[in-house]
N, CA, C and O atoms as CSV, one atom per row, in Angstrom:
chain,resi,resn,atom,element,x,y,z
A,1,MET,N,N,16.191,-14.218,0.392
A,1,MET,CA,C,15.262,-13.317,1.043
A,1,MET,C,C,13.894,-13.474,0.372
A,1,MET,O,O,13.705,-13.149,-0.800
A,2,LYS,N,N,12.963,-13.980,1.159
A,2,LYS,CA,C,11.615,-14.232,0.648
A,2,LYS,C,C,10.768,-12.971,0.697
A,2,LYS,O,O,10.902,-12.157,1.611
A,3,PRO,N,N,9.889,-12.814,-0.302
A,3,PRO,CA,C,9.002,-11.640,-0.251
A,3,PRO,C,C,7.967,-11.778,0.861
A,3,PRO,O,O,7.607,-12.885,1.261
A,4,ILE,N,N,7.509,-10.657,1.341
A,4,ILE,CA,C,6.388,-10.615,2.278
A,4,ILE,C,C,5.120,-10.811,1.465
A,4,ILE,O,O,4.953,-10.190,0.416
A,5,LEU,N,N,4.239,-11.657,1.932
A,5,LEU,CA,C,2.928,-11.841,1.310
A,5,LEU,C,C,1.870,-11.654,2.382
A,5,LEU,O,O,1.871,-12.350,3.398
A,6,ILE,N,N,0.970,-10.713,2.151
A,6,ILE,CA,C,-0.131,-10.453,3.083
A,6,ILE,C,C,-1.402,-10.368,2.258
A,6,ILE,O,O,-1.446,-9.677,1.240
A,7,SER,N,N,-2.433,-11.072,2.699
A,7,SER,CA,C,-3.724,-10.897,2.033
A,7,SER,C,C,-4.790,-10.694,3.092
A,7,SER,O,O,-4.717,-11.236,4.195
A,8,SER,N,N,-5.782,-9.897,2.725
A,8,SER,CA,C,-6.860,-9.588,3.658
A,8,SER,C,C,-8.126,-9.256,2.865
A,8,SER,O,O,-8.067,-8.681,1.779
A,9,ILE,N,N,-9.261,-9.631,3.434
A,9,ILE,CA,C,-10.561,-9.359,2.824
A,9,ILE,C,C,-11.123,-8.079,3.439
A,9,ILE,O,O,-11.062,-7.887,4.653
A,10,PHE,N,N,-11.668,-7.207,2.594
A,10,PHE,CA,C,-12.256,-5.953,3.030
A,10,PHE,C,C,-13.700,-5.872,2.564
A,10,PHE,O,O,-14.037,-6.321,1.469
A,11,ASP,N,N,-14.537,-5.301,3.397
A,11,ASP,CA,C,-15.957,-5.120,3.066
A,11,ASP,C,C,-16.152,-3.832,2.276
A,11,ASP,O,O,-16.832,-2.907,2.721
A,12,THR,N,N,-15.547,-3.793,1.109
A,12,THR,CA,C,-15.651,-2.642,0.219
A,12,THR,C,C,-15.351,-3.089,-1.204
A,12,THR,O,O,-14.886,-4.205,-1.433
A,13,HIS,N,N,-15.617,-2.221,-2.136
A,13,HIS,CA,C,-15.376,-2.534,-3.544
A,13,HIS,C,C,-13.908,-2.289,-3.905
A,13,HIS,O,O,-13.206,-1.538,-3.228
A,14,ALA,N,N,-13.466,-2.927,-4.968
A,14,ALA,CA,C,-12.069,-2.838,-5.396
A,14,ALA,C,C,-11.643,-1.403,-5.684
A,14,ALA,O,O,-10.511,-1.025,-5.385
A,15,ALA,N,N,-12.534,-0.604,-6.257
A,15,ALA,CA,C,-12.192,0.775,-6.620
A,15,ALA,C,C,-11.772,1.595,-5.394
A,15,ALA,O,O,-10.902,2.460,-5.501
A,16,PHE,N,N,-12.381,1.332,-4.235
A,16,PHE,CA,C,-12.017,2.074,-3.030
A,16,PHE,C,C,-10.590,1.719,-2.601
A,16,PHE,O,O,-9.804,2.612,-2.283
A,17,LEU,N,N,-10.249,0.439,-2.587
A,17,LEU,CA,C,-8.898,0.026,-2.190
A,17,LEU,C,C,-7.858,0.592,-3.156
A,17,LEU,O,O,-6.800,1.060,-2.735
A,18,TYR,N,N,-8.161,0.546,-4.431
A,18,TYR,CA,C,-7.261,1.096,-5.450
A,18,TYR,C,C,-7.052,2.597,-5.204
A,18,TYR,O,O,-5.922,3.083,-5.226
A,19,LYS,N,N,-8.137,3.314,-4.973
A,19,LYS,CA,C,-8.067,4.758,-4.738
A,19,LYS,C,C,-7.237,5.072,-3.494
A,19,LYS,O,O,-6.474,6.038,-3.488
A,20,PHE,N,N,-7.379,4.266,-2.444
A,20,PHE,CA,C,-6.631,4.505,-1.212
A,20,PHE,C,C,-5.131,4.619,-1.477
A,20,PHE,O,O,-4.469,5.491,-0.915
A,21,PHE,N,N,-4.595,3.756,-2.317
A,21,PHE,CA,C,-3.158,3.758,-2.569
A,21,PHE,C,C,-2.705,4.861,-3.526
A,21,PHE,O,O,-1.505,5.099,-3.665
A,22,LEU,N,N,-3.652,5.540,-4.189
A,22,LEU,CA,C,-3.272,6.527,-5.203
A,22,LEU,C,C,-3.824,7.927,-4.964
A,22,LEU,O,O,-3.591,8.825,-5.773
A,23,ASP,N,N,-4.545,8.128,-3.873
A,23,ASP,CA,C,-5.173,9.420,-3.597
A,23,ASP,C,C,-4.568,10.023,-2.327
A,23,ASP,O,O,-4.723,9.480,-1.232
A,24,SER,N,N,-3.882,11.144,-2.491
A,24,SER,CA,C,-3.189,11.776,-1.352
A,24,SER,C,C,-4.122,12.047,-0.183
A,24,SER,O,O,-3.798,11.728,0.960
A,25,LYS,N,N,-5.285,12.636,-0.466
A,25,LYS,CA,C,-6.214,13.031,0.591
A,25,LYS,C,C,-6.750,11.810,1.354
A,25,LYS,O,O,-6.748,11.803,2.585
A,26,LEU,N,N,-7.203,10.789,0.636
A,26,LEU,CA,C,-7.745,9.592,1.288
A,26,LEU,C,C,-6.665,8.848,2.061
A,26,LEU,O,O,-6.896,8.409,3.188
A,27,HIS,N,N,-5.492,8.706,1.464
A,27,HIS,CA,C,-4.374,8.017,2.129
A,27,HIS,C,C,-4.002,8.737,3.427
A,27,HIS,O,O,-3.775,8.103,4.457
A,28,THR,N,N,-3.943,10.074,3.361
A,28,THR,CA,C,-3.622,10.879,4.543
A,28,THR,C,C,-4.692,10.710,5.613
A,28,THR,O,O,-4.372,10.552,6.792
A,29,GLU,N,N,-5.947,10.742,5.214
A,29,GLU,CA,C,-7.042,10.618,6.183
A,29,GLU,C,C,-7.014,9.270,6.898
A,29,GLU,O,O,-7.164,9.217,8.119
A,30,ILE,N,N,-6.826,8.200,6.168
A,30,ILE,CA,C,-6.881,6.863,6.764
A,30,ILE,C,C,-5.651,6.565,7.616
A,30,ILE,O,O,-5.776,5.984,8.693
A,31,THR,N,N,-4.465,6.956,7.148
A,31,THR,CA,C,-3.249,6.658,7.911
A,31,THR,C,C,-2.948,7.720,8.975
A,31,THR,O,O,-2.090,7.524,9.835
A,32,GLU,N,N,-3.662,8.839,8.903
A,32,GLU,CA,C,-3.448,9.956,9.824
A,32,GLU,C,C,-2.009,10.466,9.772
A,32,GLU,O,O,-1.445,10.884,10.783
A,33,SER,N,N,-1.432,10.423,8.581
A,33,SER,CA,C,-0.106,10.985,8.335
A,33,SER,C,C,-0.063,11.441,6.880
A,33,SER,O,O,-0.741,10.877,6.022
A,34,GLU,N,N,0.735,12.460,6.616
A,34,GLU,CA,C,0.710,13.065,5.287
A,34,GLU,C,C,1.204,12.120,4.194
A,34,GLU,O,O,2.229,11.453,4.334
A,35,ALA,N,N,0.439,12.088,3.100
A,35,ALA,CA,C,0.831,11.374,1.886
A,35,ALA,C,C,0.696,12.344,0.715
A,35,ALA,O,O,-0.288,13.077,0.619
A,36,ILE,N,N,1.668,12.342,-0.155
A,36,ILE,CA,C,1.623,13.126,-1.385
A,36,ILE,C,C,1.883,12.140,-2.518
A,36,ILE,O,O,2.980,11.597,-2.647
A,37,ILE,N,N,0.861,11.918,-3.331
A,37,ILE,CA,C,0.932,10.855,-4.325
A,37,ILE,C,C,0.632,11.388,-5.720
A,37,ILE,O,O,-0.428,11.964,-5.960
A,38,SER,N,N,1.563,11.192,-6.623
A,38,SER,CA,C,1.312,11.448,-8.036
A,38,SER,C,C,0.850,10.108,-8.611
A,38,SER,O,O,1.626,9.156,-8.695
A,39,ASN,N,N,-0.405,10.049,-9.000
A,39,ASN,CA,C,-1.033,8.758,-9.303
A,39,ASN,C,C,-0.921,8.339,-10.774
A,39,ASN,O,O,-1.864,7.788,-11.343
A,40,LYS,N,N,0.224,8.602,-11.374
A,40,LYS,CA,C,0.465,8.213,-12.761
A,40,LYS,C,C,1.723,7.355,-12.829
A,40,LYS,O,O,2.588,7.453,-11.958
A,41,ILE,N,N,1.829,6.524,-13.846
A,41,ILE,CA,C,3.049,5.732,-14.042
A,41,ILE,C,C,4.225,6.697,-14.152
A,41,ILE,O,O,4.183,7.669,-14.905
A,42,GLY,N,N,5.266,6.409,-13.389
A,42,GLY,CA,C,6.431,7.290,-13.330
A,42,GLY,C,C,6.305,8.366,-12.270
A,42,GLY,O,O,7.271,9.069,-11.977
A,43,GLY,N,N,5.108,8.501,-11.686
A,43,GLY,CA,C,4.883,9.501,-10.653
A,43,GLY,C,C,5.545,9.110,-9.342
A,43,GLY,O,O,5.698,7.927,-9.038
A,44,ARG,N,N,5.929,10.100,-8.583
A,44,ARG,CA,C,6.568,9.887,-7.279
A,44,ARG,C,C,5.518,9.964,-6.180
A,44,ARG,O,O,4.449,10.545,-6.369
A,45,PHE,N,N,5.829,9.378,-5.041
A,45,PHE,CA,C,4.937,9.475,-3.887
A,45,PHE,C,C,5.747,9.480,-2.601
A,45,PHE,O,O,6.874,8.988,-2.545
A,46,THR,N,N,5.137,10.052,-1.570
A,46,THR,CA,C,5.646,9.931,-0.206
A,46,THR,C,C,4.449,9.608,0.675
A,46,THR,O,O,3.318,9.987,0.372
A,47,ALA,N,N,4.711,8.906,1.765
A,47,ALA,CA,C,3.666,8.566,2.736
A,47,ALA,C,C,4.294,8.584,4.123
A,47,ALA,O,O,5.515,8.586,4.278
A,48,TRP,N,N,3.430,8.597,5.116
A,48,TRP,CA,C,3.861,8.618,6.509
A,48,TRP,C,C,4.837,9.777,6.752
A,48,TRP,O,O,5.936,9.597,7.278
A,49,ASP,N,N,4.390,10.972,6.348
A,49,ASP,CA,C,5.156,12.201,6.589
A,49,ASP,C,C,6.566,12.126,6.007
A,49,ASP,O,O,7.508,12.671,6.583
A,50,GLY,N,N,6.709,11.455,4.869
A,50,GLY,CA,C,8.001,11.359,4.201
A,50,GLY,C,C,8.824,10.141,4.566
A,50,GLY,O,O,9.885,9.923,3.980
A,51,TYR,N,N,8.368,9.341,5.515
A,51,TYR,CA,C,9.096,8.131,5.919
A,51,TYR,C,C,9.184,7.134,4.757
A,51,TYR,O,O,10.207,6.475,4.577
A,52,ILE,N,N,8.100,7.028,3.968
A,52,ILE,CA,C,8.061,6.145,2.805
A,52,ILE,C,C,8.110,7.017,1.556
A,52,ILE,O,O,7.466,8.063,1.489
A,53,LYS,N,N,8.886,6.570,0.565
A,53,LYS,CA,C,8.885,7.275,-0.717
A,53,LYS,C,C,9.120,6.269,-1.831
A,53,LYS,O,O,9.646,5.178,-1.609
A,54,GLY,N,N,8.719,6.661,-3.029
A,54,GLY,CA,C,8.929,5.763,-4.144
A,54,GLY,C,C,8.365,6.295,-5.434
A,54,GLY,O,O,8.132,7.492,-5.602
A,55,GLU,N,N,8.149,5.349,-6.354
A,55,GLU,CA,C,7.700,5.686,-7.703
A,55,GLU,C,C,6.686,4.644,-8.177
A,55,GLU,O,O,6.825,3.453,-7.901
A,56,ILE,N,N,5.674,5.109,-8.887
A,56,ILE,CA,C,4.672,4.214,-9.477
A,56,ILE,C,C,5.273,3.610,-10.748
A,56,ILE,O,O,5.676,4.335,-11.657
A,57,VAL,N,N,5.327,2.282,-10.802
A,57,VAL,CA,C,5.913,1.581,-11.936
A,57,VAL,C,C,4.842,1.131,-12.925
A,57,VAL,O,O,5.030,1.214,-14.139
A,58,SER,N,N,3.710,0.652,-12.388
A,58,SER,CA,C,2.675,0.092,-13.252
A,58,SER,C,C,1.313,0.254,-12.581
A,58,SER,O,O,1.196,0.181,-11.358
A,59,LEU,N,N,0.288,0.475,-13.402
A,59,LEU,CA,C,-1.080,0.608,-12.904
A,59,LEU,C,C,-2.030,-0.190,-13.789
A,59,LEU,O,O,-1.956,-0.121,-15.016
A,60,GLU,N,N,-2.913,-0.939,-13.162
A,60,GLU,CA,C,-4.031,-1.593,-13.849
A,60,GLU,C,C,-5.268,-1.233,-13.033
A,60,GLU,O,O,-5.480,-1.772,-11.947
A,61,GLU,N,N,-6.075,-0.330,-13.554
A,61,GLU,CA,C,-7.153,0.292,-12.788
A,61,GLU,C,C,-7.986,-0.705,-11.998
A,61,GLU,O,O,-8.507,-1.685,-12.531
A,62,ASN,N,N,-8.090,-0.412,-10.692
A,62,ASN,CA,C,-8.875,-1.185,-9.727
A,62,ASN,C,C,-8.397,-2.628,-9.565
A,62,ASN,O,O,-9.095,-3.440,-8.959
A,63,LYS,N,N,-7.212,-2.960,-10.099
A,63,LYS,CA,C,-6.713,-4.337,-10.012
A,63,LYS,C,C,-5.287,-4.457,-9.500
A,63,LYS,O,O,-5.002,-5.326,-8.677
A,64,LYS,N,N,-4.386,-3.602,-9.971
A,64,LYS,CA,C,-2.981,-3.805,-9.608
A,64,LYS,C,C,-2.198,-2.497,-9.659
A,64,LYS,O,O,-2.403,-1.654,-10.532
A,65,ILE,N,N,-1.289,-2.361,-8.686
A,65,ILE,CA,C,-0.363,-1.238,-8.610
A,65,ILE,C,C,1.006,-1.834,-8.292
A,65,ILE,O,O,1.131,-2.665,-7.393
A,66,ILE,N,N,2.018,-1.414,-9.021
A,66,ILE,CA,C,3.388,-1.826,-8.703
A,66,ILE,C,C,4.187,-0.559,-8.444
A,66,ILE,O,O,4.129,0.402,-9.211
A,67,GLN,N,N,4.941,-0.579,-7.335
A,67,GLN,CA,C,5.723,0.584,-6.930
A,67,GLN,C,C,7.160,0.189,-6.614
A,67,GLN,O,O,7.418,-0.913,-6.130
A,68,LYS,N,N,8.094,1.099,-6.892
A,68,LYS,CA,C,9.408,1.052,-6.263
A,68,LYS,C,C,9.185,1.735,-4.931
A,68,LYS,O,O,8.522,2.771,-4.882
A,69,TRP,N,N,9.719,1.189,-3.842
A,69,TRP,CA,C,9.319,1.610,-2.503
A,69,TRP,C,C,10.520,1.540,-1.573
A,69,TRP,O,O,11.296,0.586,-1.622
A,70,ARG,N,N,10.670,2.547,-0.729
A,70,ARG,CA,C,11.737,2.520,0.284
A,70,ARG,C,C,11.337,3.389,1.469
A,70,ARG,O,O,10.462,4.248,1.359
A,71,THR,N,N,11.983,3.156,2.591
A,71,THR,CA,C,11.742,3.996,3.765
A,71,THR,C,C,13.020,4.763,4.111
A,71,THR,O,O,14.089,4.524,3.550
A,72,ALA,N,N,12.870,5.677,5.041
A,72,ALA,CA,C,14.003,6.465,5.525
A,72,ALA,C,C,15.043,5.574,6.207
A,72,ALA,O,O,16.184,5.996,6.394
A,73,GLU,N,N,14.665,4.345,6.581
A,73,GLU,CA,C,15.593,3.427,7.249
A,73,GLU,C,C,16.477,2.650,6.270
A,73,GLU,O,O,17.458,2.039,6.692
A,74,PHE,N,N,16.154,2.660,4.983
A,74,PHE,CA,C,17.012,1.997,4.009
A,74,PHE,C,C,18.357,2.739,3.984
A,74,PHE,O,O,18.398,3.964,4.102
A,75,ASN,N,N,19.441,1.995,3.831
A,75,ASN,CA,C,20.747,2.623,3.617
A,75,ASN,C,C,20.783,3.169,2.197
A,75,ASN,O,O,20.051,2.693,1.329
A,76,LYS,N,N,21.620,4.153,1.958
A,76,LYS,CA,C,21.622,4.747,0.625
A,76,LYS,C,C,22.063,3.750,-0.439
A,76,LYS,O,O,21.692,3.910,-1.601
A,77,ASN,N,N,22.849,2.713,-0.084
A,77,ASN,CA,C,23.214,1.705,-1.082
A,77,ASN,C,C,22.182,0.593,-1.224
A,77,ASN,O,O,22.325,-0.254,-2.105
A,78,ASP,N,N,21.141,0.565,-0.382
A,78,ASP,CA,C,20.061,-0.417,-0.558
A,78,ASP,C,C,19.256,-0.038,-1.795
A,78,ASP,O,O,18.880,1.120,-1.976
A,79,LYS,N,N,18.997,-1.028,-2.642
A,79,LYS,CA,C,18.156,-0.720,-3.802
A,79,LYS,C,C,16.708,-0.605,-3.351
A,79,LYS,O,O,16.347,-1.061,-2.266
A,80,ASP,N,N,15.891,0.001,-4.181
A,80,ASP,CA,C,14.467,0.122,-3.880
A,80,ASP,C,C,13.844,-1.266,-3.794
A,80,ASP,O,O,14.203,-2.164,-4.556
A,81,SER,N,N,12.915,-1.434,-2.869
A,81,SER,CA,C,12.141,-2.671,-2.824
A,81,SER,C,C,11.007,-2.548,-3.842
A,81,SER,O,O,10.758,-1.470,-4.381
A,82,ILE,N,N,10.334,-3.651,-4.093
A,82,ILE,CA,C,9.222,-3.667,-5.041
A,82,ILE,C,C,7.954,-4.059,-4.290
A,82,ILE,O,O,7.904,-5.095,-3.627
A,83,LEU,N,N,6.933,-3.216,-4.407
A,83,LEU,CA,C,5.643,-3.490,-3.787
A,83,LEU,C,C,4.623,-3.741,-4.887
A,83,LEU,O,O,4.397,-2.889,-5.746
A,84,GLU,N,N,4.007,-4.928,-4.850
A,84,GLU,CA,C,2.927,-5.265,-5.772
A,84,GLU,C,C,1.641,-5.322,-4.976
A,84,GLU,O,O,1.509,-6.118,-4.047
A,85,ILE,N,N,0.699,-4.479,-5.340
A,85,ILE,CA,C,-0.607,-4.418,-4.683
A,85,ILE,C,C,-1.619,-4.989,-5.672
A,85,ILE,O,O,-1.844,-4.417,-6.739
A,86,THR,N,N,-2.220,-6.104,-5.319
A,86,THR,CA,C,-3.212,-6.732,-6.184
A,86,THR,C,C,-4.559,-6.676,-5.479
A,86,THR,O,O,-4.656,-6.966,-4.287
A,87,ILE,N,N,-5.589,-6.306,-6.215
A,87,ILE,CA,C,-6.935,-6.194,-5.659
A,87,ILE,C,C,-7.864,-7.082,-6.472
A,87,ILE,O,O,-7.965,-6.944,-7.691
A,88,GLU,N,N,-8.538,-7.992,-5.786
A,88,GLU,CA,C,-9.487,-8.896,-6.445
A,88,GLU,C,C,-10.879,-8.601,-5.905
A,88,GLU,O,O,-11.124,-8.714,-4.704
A,89,GLU,N,N,-11.782,-8.226,-6.790
A,89,GLU,CA,C,-13.157,-7.980,-6.359
A,89,GLU,C,C,-13.869,-9.325,-6.223
A,89,GLU,O,O,-13.978,-10.078,-7.191
A,90,ILE,N,N,-14.348,-9.620,-5.022
A,90,ILE,CA,C,-15.070,-10.865,-4.762
A,90,ILE,C,C,-16.524,-10.689,-5.173
A,90,ILE,O,O,-17.091,-11.533,-5.867
A,91,ASN,N,N,-17.120,-9.584,-4.737
A,91,ASN,CA,C,-18.446,-9.162,-5.199
A,91,ASN,C,C,-18.494,-7.641,-5.034
A,91,ASN,O,O,-17.483,-7.026,-4.693
A,92,LYS,N,N,-19.644,-7.038,-5.269
A,92,LYS,CA,C,-19.726,-5.568,-5.271
A,92,LYS,C,C,-19.238,-4.930,-3.966
A,92,LYS,O,O,-18.700,-3.823,-3.985
A,93,ASN,N,N,-19.421,-5.612,-2.842
A,93,ASN,CA,C,-19.073,-5.025,-1.548
A,93,ASN,C,C,-18.017,-5.806,-0.780
A,93,ASN,O,O,-17.939,-5.700,0.444
A,94,LYS,N,N,-17.211,-6.582,-1.477
A,94,LYS,CA,C,-16.162,-7.347,-0.806
A,94,LYS,C,C,-15.003,-7.529,-1.777
A,94,LYS,O,O,-15.189,-7.927,-2.927
A,95,SER,N,N,-13.789,-7.223,-1.281
A,95,SER,CA,C,-12.598,-7.330,-2.119
A,95,SER,C,C,-11.447,-7.910,-1.310
A,95,SER,O,O,-11.384,-7.778,-0.087
A,96,LYS,N,N,-10.545,-8.555,-2.031
A,96,LYS,CA,C,-9.343,-9.120,-1.422
A,96,LYS,C,C,-8.148,-8.276,-1.840
A,96,LYS,O,O,-7.951,-7.995,-3.023
A,97,LEU,N,N,-7.355,-7.877,-0.855
A,97,LEU,CA,C,-6.134,-7.117,-1.081
A,97,LEU,C,C,-4.954,-8.048,-0.836
A,97,LEU,O,O,-4.877,-8.701,0.204
A,98,ILE,N,N,-4.044,-8.105,-1.788
A,98,ILE,CA,C,-2.840,-8.923,-1.648
A,98,ILE,C,C,-1.639,-7.998,-1.808
A,98,ILE,O,O,-1.493,-7.324,-2.827
A,99,LEU,N,N,-0.787,-7.975,-0.798
A,99,LEU,CA,C,0.447,-7.198,-0.845
A,99,LEU,C,C,1.616,-8.164,-0.977
A,99,LEU,O,O,1.777,-9.066,-0.155
A,100,LYS,N,N,2.418,-7.977,-1.994
A,100,LYS,CA,C,3.651,-8.748,-2.164
A,100,LYS,C,C,4.782,-7.734,-2.159
A,100,LYS,O,O,4.904,-6.914,-3.068
A,101,HIS,N,N,5.603,-7.803,-1.124
A,101,HIS,CA,C,6.679,-6.825,-0.951
A,101,HIS,C,C,8.005,-7.577,-1.022
A,101,HIS,O,O,8.312,-8.396,-0.156
A,102,SER,N,N,8.781,-7.292,-2.057
A,102,SER,CA,C,10.020,-8.046,-2.269
A,102,SER,C,C,11.226,-7.109,-2.345
A,102,SER,O,O,11.094,-5.889,-2.446
A,103,GLU,N,N,12.400,-7.728,-2.294
A,103,GLU,CA,C,13.682,-7.031,-2.399
A,103,GLU,C,C,13.913,-6.036,-1.267
A,103,GLU,O,O,14.553,-5.000,-1.448
A,104,LEU,N,N,13.376,-6.375,-0.091
A,104,LEU,CA,C,13.631,-5.555,1.096
A,104,LEU,C,C,15.051,-5.816,1.595
A,104,LEU,O,O,15.602,-6.886,1.338
A,105,PRO,N,N,15.650,-4.861,2.302
A,105,PRO,CA,C,16.970,-5.112,2.875
A,105,PRO,C,C,16.943,-6.351,3.776
A,105,PRO,O,O,15.993,-6.574,4.526
A,106,GLU,N,N,17.986,-7.130,3.684
A,106,GLU,CA,C,18.112,-8.385,4.438
A,106,GLU,C,C,17.802,-8.176,5.920
A,106,GLU,O,O,18.326,-7.258,6.552
A,107,GLY,N,N,16.949,-9.037,6.462
A,107,GLY,CA,C,16.642,-9.015,7.881
A,107,GLY,C,C,15.518,-8.074,8.294
A,107,GLY,O,O,15.190,-7.995,9.477
A,108,THR,N,N,14.920,-7.356,7.340
A,108,THR,CA,C,13.871,-6.394,7.696
A,108,THR,C,C,12.461,-6.907,7.383
A,108,THR,O,O,11.475,-6.226,7.666
A,109,GLU,N,N,12.368,-8.089,6.808
A,109,GLU,CA,C,11.087,-8.588,6.325
A,109,GLU,C,C,10.010,-8.640,7.413
A,109,GLU,O,O,8.887,-8.189,7.186
A,110,GLU,N,N,10.331,-9.173,8.567
A,110,GLU,CA,C,9.338,-9.305,9.639
A,110,GLU,C,C,8.867,-7.939,10.130
A,110,GLU,O,O,7.682,-7.745,10.403
A,111,LYS,N,N,9.793,-7.004,10.238
A,111,LYS,CA,C,9.444,-5.642,10.670
A,111,LYS,C,C,8.445,-5.012,9.704
A,111,LYS,O,O,7.445,-4.436,10.131
A,112,TYR,N,N,8.712,-5.119,8.408
A,112,TYR,CA,C,7.812,-4.505,7.430
A,112,TYR,C,C,6.495,-5.273,7.324
A,112,TYR,O,O,5.446,-4.673,7.092
A,113,LYS,N,N,6.542,-6.571,7.489
A,113,LYS,CA,C,5.293,-7.352,7.489
A,113,LYS,C,C,4.392,-6.874,8.625
A,113,LYS,O,O,3.201,-6.646,8.417
A,114,ASN,N,N,4.945,-6.723,9.805
A,114,ASN,CA,C,4.169,-6.217,10.946
A,114,ASN,C,C,3.698,-4.791,10.698
A,114,ASN,O,O,2.582,-4.435,11.077
A,115,GLY,N,N,4.531,-3.971,10.070
A,115,GLY,CA,C,4.156,-2.598,9.754
A,115,GLY,C,C,2.970,-2.537,8.799
A,115,GLY,O,O,2.065,-1.723,8.988
A,116,TRP,N,N,2.965,-3.386,7.779
A,116,TRP,CA,C,1.822,-3.418,6.853
A,116,TRP,C,C,0.536,-3.754,7.589
A,116,TRP,O,O,-0.508,-3.150,7.340
A,117,LYS,N,N,0.615,-4.712,8.491
A,117,LYS,CA,C,-0.589,-5.117,9.226
A,117,LYS,C,C,-1.061,-4.005,10.168
A,117,LYS,O,O,-2.250,-3.693,10.217
A,118,GLU,N,N,-0.135,-3.414,10.906
A,118,GLU,CA,C,-0.482,-2.415,11.925
A,118,GLU,C,C,-0.847,-1.054,11.331
A,118,GLU,O,O,-1.796,-0.417,11.790
A,119,TYR,N,N,-0.109,-0.605,10.321
A,119,TYR,CA,C,-0.261,0.766,9.841
A,119,TYR,C,C,-1.051,0.890,8.542
A,119,TYR,O,O,-1.333,2.001,8.092
A,120,TYR,N,N,-1.411,-0.242,7.938
A,120,TYR,CA,C,-2.218,-0.185,6.719
A,120,TYR,C,C,-3.466,-1.054,6.808
A,120,TYR,O,O,-4.576,-0.542,6.663
A,121,ILE,N,N,-3.317,-2.331,7.038
A,121,ILE,CA,C,-4.481,-3.233,7.055
A,121,ILE,C,C,-5.456,-2.827,8.169
A,121,ILE,O,O,-6.652,-2.667,7.925
A,122,LYS,N,N,-4.945,-2.664,9.372
A,122,LYS,CA,C,-5.800,-2.331,10.518
A,122,LYS,C,C,-6.540,-0.999,10.332
A,122,LYS,O,O,-7.761,-0.976,10.484
A,123,PRO,N,N,-5.856,0.116,10.010
A,123,PRO,CA,C,-6.598,1.373,9.843
A,123,PRO,C,C,-7.569,1.345,8.657
A,123,PRO,O,O,-8.633,1.962,8.718
A,124,LEU,N,N,-7.215,0.638,7.588
A,124,LEU,CA,C,-8.125,0.509,6.456
A,124,LEU,C,C,-9.418,-0.186,6.873
A,124,LEU,O,O,-10.514,0.270,6.550
A,125,LYS,N,N,-9.273,-1.295,7.597
A,125,LYS,CA,C,-10.463,-2.031,8.066
A,125,LYS,C,C,-11.312,-1.165,8.992
A,125,LYS,O,O,-12.539,-1.164,8.890
A,126,GLU,N,N,-10.668,-0.432,9.891
A,126,GLU,CA,C,-11.401,0.431,10.821
A,126,GLU,C,C,-12.135,1.544,10.069
A,126,GLU,O,O,-13.288,1.843,10.379
A,127,PHE,N,N,-11.484,2.151,9.095
A,127,PHE,CA,C,-12.101,3.217,8.312
A,127,PHE,C,C,-13.311,2.683,7.549
A,127,PHE,O,O,-14.370,3.311,7.543
A,128,ILE,N,N,-13.157,1.544,6.915
A,128,ILE,CA,C,-14.247,0.948,6.123
A,128,ILE,C,C,-15.425,0.588,7.027
A,128,ILE,O,O,-16.581,0.810,6.666
A,129,LYS,N,N,-15.130,0.035,8.193
A,129,LYS,CA,C,-16.197,-0.321,9.134
A,129,LYS,C,C,-16.933,0.946,9.614
A,129,LYS,O,O,-18.162,0.982,9.668
A,130,LYS,N,N,-16.165,1.961,9.952
A,130,LYS,CA,C,-16.741,3.217,10.441
A,130,LYS,C,C,-17.599,3.896,9.373
A,130,LYS,O,O,-18.640,4.479,9.677
A,131,HIS,N,N,-17.154,3.815,8.132
A,131,HIS,CA,C,-17.853,4.484,7.032
A,131,HIS,C,C,-18.717,3.520,6.229
A,131,HIS,O,O,-19.115,3.818,5.103
A,132,LYS,N,N,-19.001,2.362,6.819
A,132,LYS,CA,C,-19.901,1.355,6.207
A,132,LYS,C,C,-19.575,1.053,4.760
A,132,LYS,O,O,-20.408,1.202,3.866
A,133,GLY,N,N,-18.339,0.625,4.553
A,133,GLY,CA,C,-17.923,0.198,3.228
A,133,GLY,C,C,-17.293,1.283,2.385
A,133,GLY,O,O,-16.863,1.030,1.260
A,134,ALA,N,N,-17.234,2.490,2.920
A,134,ALA,CA,C,-16.623,3.642,2.240
A,134,ALA,C,C,-17.079,3.783,0.835
A,134,ALA,O,O,-16.653,4.703,0.137
């Protein structure tokens, strides 16, 4: 089972992308669904009105976030997947976001890859464009 790899360039600074994944209010506003995020190592989070839940494993400010991650569709015997969010600042107003999502339940990779694009990459880009770089 190969990990999902998605990368995308955003017209914003790295700190904004980092904050999006760790700030309940901003995450809720952009995804238009409730997120409750404890933004510390070992902290728990939920997103998409409880559909996604997990734990923060590692943080490197404005550069990297690693999470244990699962959805309501995982079977109870499925282990948590691992989400690595890497942010590379290209310049002050442009950053690259790389999502590496591994250890997903067998056969779900394409579904989650499409979900990342539709429910995260797309709304993030729209929000940044609307708010001129946020």
